[in-house]
C-alpha positions in Angstrom: 0.1 0.1 0.1 3.1 2.5 0.1 5.8 3.5 -2.2 6.2 3.1 -5.8 6.3 -0.3 -7.6 7.9 -1.4 -10.9 5.3 -1.2 -13.5 7.7 -2.0 -16.4 6.2 -4.6 -18.8 3.2 -5.4 -16.5 0.1 -6.4 -18.1 -2.9 -4.2 -17.4 -4.8 -6.8 -15.5 -1.9 -7.4 -13.3 -1.6 -3.8 -12.7 -5.1 -3.4 -12.0 -4.8 -6.2 -9.3 -2.1 -4.5 -7.6 -3.9 -1.2 -7.6 -7.2 -3.0 -6.2 -4.9 -4.7 -3.5 -3.7 -1.2 -2.4 -7.0 0.0 -2.0 -8.1 -2.9 0.2 -5.5 -2.3 2.5 -7.2 0.7 4.0 -10.8 -0.8 4.1 -10.2 -4.7 4.7 -11.0 -5.4 8.3 -8.8 -8.3 8.6 -5.8 -6.2 7.2 -6.8 -3.4 9.7 -6.4 -5.8 12.7 -3.0 -7.2 11.3 -1.8 -3.7 11.2 -3.1 -2.8 14.7 -1.5 -6.0 16.1 1.8 -4.7 14.5 1.5 -1.4 16.1 0.5 -2.8 19.6 3.8 -5.0 19.4 5.9 -2.0 18.4 4.8 0.7 20.8 5.0 -2.0 23.7 8.3 -3.3 22.7 11.1 -2.8 25.4 14.3 -1.0 24.5 17.0 -3.5 25.4 19.5 -0.7 26.1 17.4 1.3 28.6 14.7 -0.9 29.5 11.9 1.4 28.5 8.9 0.5 26.5 8.8 2.4 23.2 5.8 4.2 24.2 7.6 5.8 27.1 11.1 6.2 25.3 12.2 9.8 24.8 14.7 8.5 22.2 11.8 8.3 19.9 10.6 11.5 18.3 7.6 10.2 16.3 5.6 7.5 14.6 5.0 7.3 10.7 1.7 5.6 10.3 2.9 4.4 6.9 5.6 4.9 4.3 4.4 6.7 1.1 0.7 5.6 1.0 -0.8 4.8 -2.2 -4.5 4.4 -3.1 -4.8 5.1 -6.9 -7.8 7.2 -7.9 -7.3 6.7 -11.6 -8.8 3.2 -10.9 -10.5 3.2 -7.6 -12.6 6.3 -7.7 -13.1 6.9 -3.9 -9.6 6.1 -3.0 -8.8 9.4 -1.7 -11.7 9.1 0.9 -10.6 5.8 1.8 -7.0 6.8 2.5 -8.5 9.9 4.5 -10.5 7.8 6.6 -7.6 5.5 7.4 -5.4 8.3 8.3 -7.9 9.7 10.7 -8.9 6.2 12.4 -5.2 4.7 12.6 -3.6 8.1 13.9 -6.3 8.2 16.7 -5.6 4.5 17.3 -1.8 5.1 17.7 -2.4 7.9 20.0 -4.8 5.7 22.1 -1.7 3.4 22.8 1.0 6.0 22.9 -0.1 9.4 23.9 3.6 10.4 24.6 5.0 10.6 21.1 4.2 12.6 17.9 2.4 11.1 14.9 2.5 11.9 11.3 1.5 10.4 8.1 4.8 9.5 6.4 3.7 10.7 2.8 5.6 12.5 0.0 3.1 15.5 0.1 1.2 15.1 -3.2 -1.9 17.2 -3.9 -5.1 15.7 -5.2 -6.7 16.6 -8.4 -9.0 19.1 -6.8 -6.5 20.9 -4.7 -5.5 24.4 -5.3 -1.9 23.4 -5.4 -2.2 20.3 -7.8 0.1 22.5 -10.2 3.0 22.2 -7.9 2.9 18.2 -8.1 6.2 16.9 -9.4 4.6 14.4 -12.0 1.4 13.9 -13.8 0.5 10.7 -12.0 1.1 12.3 -8.4 -2.4 13.7 -8.2 -3.9 10.1 -8.8 -2.1 8.4 -5.6 -4.8 9.2 -3.4 -2.9 11.7 -1.2 -3.9 15.1 -0.3 -1.4 16.9 1.6 -3.7 19.4 3.3 -6.4 17.0 4.2 -4.1 14.2 5.3 -2.3 16.4 7.8 -5.4 18.1 9.0 -6.7 15.7 11.8 -5.8 16.6 15.4 -4.2 13.2 15.8 -1.6 14.3 13.2 1.0 16.6 14.9 3.2 17.5 11.9 3.4 17.4 8.3 5.8 15.7 6.0 7.2 15.8 2.6 9.7 13.8 0.6 11.7 14.8 -2.5 13.1 12.2 -5.0 14.6 14.1 -8.0 15.6 11.0 -9.8 12.3 8.9 -9.3 10.2 11.9 -10.2 12.6 13.0 -13.1 12.6 16.5 -11.4 16.5 17.3 -11.2 16.2 21.1 -11.3 17.0 22.9 -8.3 14.3 25.3 -8.9 11.6 22.5 -8.4 13.2 21.4 -5.2 13.0 24.8 -3.8 9.4 25.5 -4.8 8.3 22.1 -3.6 9.5 22.8 -0.1 8.3 26.5 -0.2 4.8 25.6 -1.3 4.4 23.1 1.5 6.0 25.4 4.1 3.4 28.1 3.2 0.4 25.7 3.5 1.8 24.2 6.7 1.9 27.8 8.1 -1.2 29.2 6.9 -3.6 26.4 6.6 -2.5 23.6 9.0 -0.7 25.6 11.5 1.7 22.6 12.0 5.3 22.1 11.7 7.0 20.4 8.6 9.7 17.9 8.2 11.6 17.2 5.0 11.2 13.5 5.9 13.1 11.7 3.1 15.3 13.1 0.4 18.1 11.8 -1.6 20.1 11.8 -4.8 21.2 8.5 -6.6 25.1 8.3 -7.4 25.9 6.1 -10.2 29.0 7.9 -11.5 31.6 10.2 -10.1 29.9 13.4 -11.4 26.7 12.4 -9.7 28.4 13.1 -6.4 28.7 16.7 -7.0 25.0 16.9 -8.1 24.1 14.9 -4.8 25.9 17.5 -3.0 24.0 20.3 -4.6 20.7 18.6 -3.6 21.7 18.3 0.0 23.2 21.7 0.2 20.1 23.3 -1.0 17.9 21.4 1.3 20.0 22.2 4.2 19.9 25.9 3.4 16.2 26.0 3.4 15.9 24.1 6.6 18.4 26.5 8.3 16.8 29.5 7.0 13.3 28.2 8.2 14.5 27.5 11.6 16.2 30.8 11.8 13.2 32.8 10.8 10.8 30.7 13.1 8.9 29.2 10.0 7.3 25.8 9.6 10.4 23.6 8.3 12.1 22.5 11.3 14.5 19.6 9.9 15.4 17.1 7.3 16.0 13.3 7.1 18.5 12.2 4.2 18.3 8.7 2.6 20.4 6.8 3.6 23.3 6.4 6.0 25.2 3.1 5.4 27.1 1.5 8.1 29.1 -1.6 8.3 26.5 -3.1 11.0 23.7 -3.2 8.7 24.8 -2.7 5.1 22.4 -2.5 2.1 24.5 -0.9 -0.6 22.8 1.0 -3.3 22.9 4.2 -5.4 21.4 6.2 -2.6 23.8 5.1 0.1 26.0 7.8 2.1 29.0 6.6 3.9 31.1 8.4 6.5 34.0 9.1 4.0 31.8 10.7 1.3 32.1 14.5 0.5 28.2 14.5 1.2 28.7 13.2 4.7 31.0 16.2 5.4 28.1 18.4 4.2 25.7 16.7 6.6 28.1 17.0 9.5 28.5 20.9 8.9 24.6 21.1 8.6 24.3 19.3 11.8 26.6 21.6 13.6 24.8 24.6 12.3 21.5 23.3 13.4 22.8 22.5 16.8 23.9 26.1 17.2 20.4 27.3 16.0 18.9 24.8 18.4 20.8 26.5 21.2 19.8 30.0 20.3 16.1 29.0 20.1 16.0 27.0 23.6 14.0 29.1 26.1 15.1 26.4 28.7 17.8 24.1 29.3 17.6 21.5 26.4 18.7 18.0 27.0 21.2 16.5 24.4 19.4 13.7 22.8 18.8 12.2 19.4 15.2 11.2 18.8 14.2 9.1 15.9 11.2 8.7 13.5 9.9 5.2 13.5 7.5 3.9 10.9 4.5 1.8 11.9 3.3 0.6 8.4 5.0 -1.1 5.5 
């Protein structure tokens, strides 16, 4: 029900089956109970390092309901409503189990076909994924909004798009939602030596917008890049960022600047901690 899938060489009936299955994820009661069992297990898991259950653990910043939800309206006409109902019910369910942590959706931030911001979508198909950035983040049980940026997947490598995509969501988060915004996923594939410099440009531009927003008390509060590879759990790929990469140095420098901004913004003594966003759904 989440993320993009490879549609190359798919027969239309197979593609339709996949889309219909996405839709059922949000309405089938058996599927909902499996999801809720998973949530119960996760929020009640005990952290082996500090002995705290996850619902009581301050090392966790927030929960994602699901990664990049899909309910394609080009085939299932009421998919947008199905996804919205699911977000409202399951975010309330998570809050009932864990009132101590923030909850968000975990979506890219697409606007639906009837949205005033439809024009700002990255691709022609984005409006048909069932998402509606504004409505999806409107419920009281959703504490902050998220967006993702994938210049390669979306075939939108231009810096002007990345900037406008972030700024459009910042404006809506401030003026309509009244909630913080997190650039929850972004990255740039590196498949050749020259791609490293392109990735550095993507990261630097994102970092600059985040820092400016925090400095000016605007909605965008932070960013999470994809992905940091370590020898402990290694899954190499075009998006991996390693400690010796030039991009990693940019991340370290950005982190230091953000720490300085944090110190300036604290109205009380802030404890040094590294909270994480955990994903509940697939």
